[in-house]
C-alpha positions as CSV (number, residue, x, y, z in Angstrom):
1,M,20.9,-2.7,-23.5
2,D,23.1,-3.9,-26.4
3,K,21.7,-6.4,-29.0
4,L,24.1,-7.9,-31.5
5,K,23.1,-10.2,-34.4
6,F,25.3,-12.2,-36.7
7,F,25.1,-14.5,-39.7
8,E,21.6,-13.3,-40.9
9,N,20.2,-13.3,-37.3
10,R,21.2,-16.9,-36.7
11,I,23.4,-16.0,-33.7
12,G,22.5,-13.2,-31.2
13,L,23.9,-11.6,-28.1
14,D,21.9,-9.3,-25.7
15,I,23.6,-7.7,-22.7
16,S,21.8,-5.5,-20.1
17,W,23.1,-3.8,-17.0
18,Y,21.0,-1.9,-14.4
19,K,21.1,0.0,-11.2
20,Q,17.9,1.2,-9.5
21,N,17.1,2.5,-6.1
22,S,13.6,1.8,-4.8
23,I,12.5,4.2,-2.0
24,D,9.6,4.0,0.4
25,Q,9.4,0.2,0.3
26,I,6.3,-0.9,2.2
27,F,7.1,-3.2,5.2
28,S,5.3,-4.5,8.2
29,V,7.4,-2.7,10.9
30,P,7.3,-3.7,14.6
31,S,5.6,-1.1,16.8
32,S,5.3,-0.6,20.5
33,A,3.0,-3.0,22.3
34,S,1.5,-0.1,24.2
35,S,-0.1,1.1,20.9
36,G,-2.3,-1.9,20.8
37,F,-0.7,-3.3,17.7
38,N,2.4,-5.4,17.2
39,A,3.2,-4.0,13.7
40,V,2.2,-1.2,11.3
41,L,2.5,-1.0,7.5
42,K,4.9,1.8,6.7
43,N,7.1,3.2,4.0
44,A,10.2,2.0,5.7
45,G,13.0,1.2,3.4
46,E,15.3,2.0,0.5
47,I,16.7,-0.9,-1.6
48,E,19.4,-0.7,-4.2
49,K,19.1,-3.2,-7.1
50,T,22.1,-3.8,-9.4
51,G,22.7,-6.5,-11.9
52,F,23.4,-7.6,-15.4
53,E,21.8,-10.1,-17.7
54,I,23.3,-11.8,-20.8
55,M,21.3,-13.8,-23.3
56,L,22.8,-15.8,-26.2
57,T,20.5,-17.0,-28.9
58,A,21.2,-19.3,-31.8
59,N,19.3,-20.9,-34.7
60,P,21.6,-23.9,-35.6
61,I,19.0,-25.5,-37.9
62,N,16.6,-23.6,-40.1
63,T,15.2,-25.5,-43.1
64,S,11.9,-25.5,-44.8
65,G,10.6,-28.4,-42.7
66,F,12.5,-28.1,-39.4
67,N,13.6,-25.3,-37.1
68,W,15.7,-25.4,-33.9
69,D,16.2,-22.3,-31.7
70,I,18.4,-22.2,-28.6
71,Q,18.3,-19.5,-25.9
72,L,20.8,-19.4,-23.0
73,N,20.5,-16.7,-20.4
74,F,22.6,-15.8,-17.3
75,A,21.7,-13.2,-14.7
76,K,23.4,-11.8,-11.6
77,N,21.3,-9.6,-9.4
78,T,22.1,-8.0,-6.1
79,N,19.6,-6.3,-3.8
80,T,21.1,-4.3,-0.9
81,V,19.1,-2.7,1.9
82,V,20.4,0.9,1.9
83,A,18.3,2.2,4.8
84,L,15.3,1.5,7.0
85,A,13.0,3.9,8.7
86,Q,14.4,5.9,11.6
87,G,14.5,3.7,14.8
88,V,14.1,0.4,12.9
89,D,17.2,-1.8,13.1
90,N,15.8,-4.8,11.1
91,I,12.5,-6.1,9.7
92,S,11.6,-9.8,9.9
93,L,10.6,-11.1,6.5
94,G,9.8,-14.6,7.7
95,G,11.4,-17.6,9.4
96,F,10.9,-20.0,12.2
97,T,12.3,-21.0,15.5
98,G,16.1,-20.7,15.4
99,A,16.4,-18.9,12.0
100,S,14.8,-15.9,10.3
101,I,15.1,-13.9,7.1
102,R,15.5,-10.2,7.6
103,A,16.0,-6.8,6.0
104,V,18.9,-5.1,7.7
105,A,20.5,-1.8,6.5
106,G,23.9,-2.4,4.9
107,L,23.2,-6.1,4.2
108,P,21.7,-7.9,1.2
109,Y,17.9,-8.0,1.2
110,A,16.6,-11.3,2.7
111,T,19.7,-12.1,4.8
112,I,19.4,-15.4,6.7
113,F,20.1,-15.1,10.5
114,G,20.5,-17.9,13.0
115,K,22.7,-19.5,15.5
116,G,25.7,-21.5,14.3
117,F,28.1,-23.7,16.2
118,L,30.2,-22.4,19.0
119,R,33.9,-22.0,18.2
120,D,37.0,-21.4,20.3
121,D,39.5,-18.6,19.8
122,N,41.3,-20.8,17.2
123,G,38.2,-21.4,15.1
124,N,37.7,-25.0,16.3
125,L,34.3,-26.4,17.1
126,V,33.5,-26.7,20.8
127,I,32.3,-30.2,21.5
128,S,30.1,-31.0,24.5
129,N,32.0,-33.2,27.0
130,D,29.1,-33.4,29.4
131,T,28.6,-37.2,29.9
132,N,25.3,-36.5,31.7
133,D,23.9,-34.9,28.5
134,T,22.2,-37.9,26.9
135,Y,21.5,-36.1,23.6
136,G,24.3,-33.6,23.4
137,Y,27.4,-35.5,24.5
138,G,30.0,-35.6,21.7
139,F,28.1,-33.0,19.5
140,P,29.0,-29.4,18.8
141,L,27.6,-26.8,21.1
142,A,25.3,-24.1,19.7
143,D,26.6,-20.5,19.7
144,P,24.4,-18.3,21.9
145,E,24.9,-15.3,19.5
146,E,22.9,-14.9,16.3
147,R,24.8,-14.1,13.1
148,A,24.2,-13.5,9.4
149,F,24.7,-16.5,7.2
150,G,24.1,-14.8,3.8
151,S,21.3,-14.0,1.5
152,A,18.4,-16.2,0.7
153,T,18.5,-15.0,-2.9
154,P,20.7,-16.9,-5.4
155,D,24.1,-15.5,-6.4
156,W,23.1,-16.0,-10.0
157,T,20.5,-17.7,-12.2
158,M,20.8,-19.4,-15.5
159,G,18.5,-21.0,-18.0
160,L,18.5,-22.9,-21.3
161,R,15.6,-23.2,-23.7
162,N,15.4,-25.3,-26.8
163,T,12.5,-24.8,-29.2
164,F,11.9,-27.3,-32.0
165,S,9.3,-26.8,-34.7
166,Y,8.5,-28.8,-37.8
167,E,5.9,-28.9,-40.6
């Protein structure tokens, strides 16, 4: 962590970078139905967290009767599932019919899975031409295969705070 202050602490810059591996993450892991349970709580994962944060502070007005502080922060954090328990391919973290959020080794934590639109070999959407299909005619067909769409976590976050005080 580096903190820099300038002009009698009226402007500041704080930069942080981190990398941390968390092991033995506790997940509800699917189990064999013959056990009488559908899932068991287990230390079943390793997650690597990397990121950086930058904070810029300023005090543009500082008089005996009025003070204005500004704080701008930016953060980029990445969480990758390094490994899951032996025999566990993925762990459902939530979702609903047609889409789910999962932990899968090698992918970002909280990856969204679902079915997209069917495409031909050239990448074009395949459109239903079945005139007997009252609801689907003229619309794209659903892809029968599930795929990863990306992470549910934001690529970055940013915030701005203004603080005004007076006497």
